[in-house]
C-alpha positions as CSV (number, residue, x, y, z in Angstrom):
1,X,55.6,-0.5,114.9
2,X,54.3,1.7,112.7
3,X,54.9,5.5,113.9
4,X,51.7,8.2,113.3
5,X,52.1,10.1,110.0
6,X,52.8,13.2,111.8
7,X,55.6,11.5,113.2
8,X,56.7,10.0,109.9
9,X,56.5,12.9,108.3
10,X,59.0,14.6,111.3
11,X,60.7,12.0,110.9
12,X,61.4,12.1,107.1
13,X,62.3,15.0,106.9
14,X,64.8,14.8,109.3
15,X,66.6,12.0,107.7
16,X,66.2,14.1,104.0
17,X,67.4,16.8,106.1
18,X,70.9,15.4,107.2
19,X,71.6,13.1,104.2
20,X,71.4,16.0,101.8
21,X,73.5,18.2,104.1
22,X,75.8,15.5,103.9
23,X,75.8,15.4,100.8
24,X,76.1,19.8,100.2
25,X,79.1,19.3,103.1
26,X,80.4,16.4,101.3
27,X,80.5,18.3,97.7
28,X,81.9,21.8,99.6
29,X,84.6,19.5,101.5
30,X,85.5,18.4,97.5
31,X,85.1,22.1,96.1
32,X,88.1,23.4,99.0
33,X,89.9,20.5,97.8
34,X,89.9,21.4,94.3
35,X,90.3,25.3,94.5
36,X,93.9,24.1,96.9
37,X,95.0,21.5,94.1
38,X,94.1,24.2,91.8
39,X,96.0,27.2,92.8
40,X,99.3,28.2,92.3
41,X,99.0,30.6,96.0
42,X,100.4,29.4,98.9
43,X,98.0,31.6,101.0
44,X,94.8,29.4,99.3
45,X,96.5,26.6,100.2
46,X,96.7,26.6,103.9
47,X,93.4,27.6,104.0
48,X,92.2,25.1,102.7
49,X,94.0,22.7,105.0
50,X,92.8,25.0,107.8
51,X,88.8,24.5,107.0
52,X,89.1,21.5,105.9
53,X,89.3,20.6,109.5
54,X,85.5,22.0,110.8
55,X,83.9,21.2,107.7
56,X,84.9,17.5,108.6
57,X,84.5,17.8,112.3
58,X,81.2,20.1,112.8
59,X,79.1,19.4,109.1
60,X,80.5,16.3,107.7
61,X,80.8,14.0,110.9
62,X,77.7,15.6,112.7
63,X,75.6,14.9,109.6
64,X,76.8,11.5,108.6
65,X,75.7,10.5,112.2
66,X,72.6,12.3,111.7
67,X,71.2,10.7,108.9
68,X,72.5,7.7,109.1
69,X,69.7,7.3,113.2
70,X,67.2,9.3,111.2
71,X,67.6,6.6,108.9
72,X,67.4,3.6,111.4
73,X,64.6,5.3,112.5
74,X,62.9,6.0,109.2
75,X,63.0,1.8,108.0
76,X,62.5,0.6,111.9
77,X,58.9,3.4,112.0
78,X,57.6,2.8,108.7
79,X,56.7,0.1,106.2
80,X,59.8,-0.1,104.4
81,X,61.7,-2.0,107.3
82,X,65.0,-2.3,107.7
83,X,65.8,-5.8,106.3
84,X,62.2,-5.7,103.7
85,X,63.5,-4.8,100.9
86,X,67.0,-4.9,99.6
87,X,67.3,-1.0,98.2
88,X,66.9,-0.1,102.1
89,X,69.6,-2.9,103.2
90,X,71.9,-1.3,100.3
91,X,71.3,2.2,101.9
92,X,71.8,1.3,105.3
93,X,75.3,-0.8,104.0
94,X,76.2,2.1,102.1
95,X,75.2,4.7,104.9
96,X,77.3,2.3,107.0
97,X,80.2,2.0,105.4
98,X,80.5,5.7,104.2
99,X,80.8,6.7,107.6
100,X,83.4,4.0,108.5
101,X,85.7,5.4,105.8
102,X,84.9,9.3,107.0
103,X,86.0,8.4,110.2
104,X,89.1,6.5,109.7
105,X,90.0,9.4,107.1
106,X,89.7,12.6,110.3
107,X,93.1,11.2,111.6
108,X,94.8,12.5,108.8
109,X,92.3,15.6,108.5
110,X,93.8,16.5,111.2
111,X,97.2,15.8,110.6
112,X,96.6,18.1,107.5
113,X,95.4,20.9,109.2
114,X,97.6,20.4,111.6
115,X,100.7,20.8,108.8
116,X,98.8,24.1,106.9
117,X,101.9,26.4,107.7
118,X,104.2,23.4,105.6
119,X,101.0,22.9,103.3
120,X,101.6,21.0,100.0
121,X,99.3,20.1,97.9
122,X,100.3,16.7,97.7
123,X,98.7,16.0,100.7
124,X,95.5,17.0,99.4
125,X,95.4,14.6,96.5
126,X,94.1,11.7,98.2
127,X,91.0,13.7,100.2
128,X,90.0,14.7,96.4
129,X,89.7,10.6,96.5
130,X,88.4,10.0,99.8
131,X,86.0,13.4,98.4
132,X,84.6,12.2,94.9
133,X,83.7,8.5,96.7
134,X,81.7,9.8,99.3
135,X,80.2,11.9,97.5
136,X,79.2,9.3,94.9
137,X,78.7,7.0,97.4
138,X,76.2,9.5,98.5
139,X,74.7,10.5,95.3
140,X,74.0,6.5,94.9
141,X,71.7,6.0,98.2
142,X,69.6,9.1,97.0
143,X,69.1,7.5,93.7
144,X,68.1,4.2,96.2
145,X,65.5,6.3,97.9
146,X,64.3,8.0,95.0
147,X,63.6,5.1,92.8
148,X,63.4,2.5,95.4
149,X,64.0,-0.4,92.8
150,X,62.2,-3.9,93.6
151,X,63.1,-6.7,95.2
152,X,62.1,-8.5,98.6
153,X,64.7,-9.8,100.9
154,X,63.6,-13.4,101.9
155,X,62.7,-11.3,105.2
156,X,60.7,-9.8,104.0
157,X,59.2,-12.2,101.5
158,X,58.2,-14.6,104.8
159,X,56.7,-11.3,106.2
160,X,54.9,-10.2,103.4
161,X,52.9,-14.0,103.3
162,X,52.7,-13.9,107.3
163,X,50.7,-10.5,107.3
164,X,49.0,-12.1,103.9
165,X,47.5,-15.0,105.5
166,X,46.8,-13.6,109.0
167,X,44.5,-11.2,107.4
């Protein structure tokens, strides 16, 4: 099923906005963690602990799911397909992986925010690793989307040859 051009543009815009938003929210999260790790002011550390929870739940998690869903819509509604090209498949795997890691980390984020009164920067060191890793994975998916490295899956080759034989 191929989307009409106006629908395809709408879906593409939604995907770009949510993916870039997710990346931006992850960078903001990393910035808060870095600010807390560098600060000697207990107020700054506590504020970072308190701020990471709403950023996670009201920005990062919703944008991760929106990016995943709009990416699936894009793949299934365009000629790229979901399983025809390796770059689309890699983006899917990376996005699902990043979303699962994010969801696994939300319990830690909640615990850190709840313990803001006894804020100690050691709890944030692991969050810096999560944030940096997330940003790198999201940048990699952006690079794949822009450069679209060549290479079709076996399924993609078969579909292309079937389409060529039927015309």
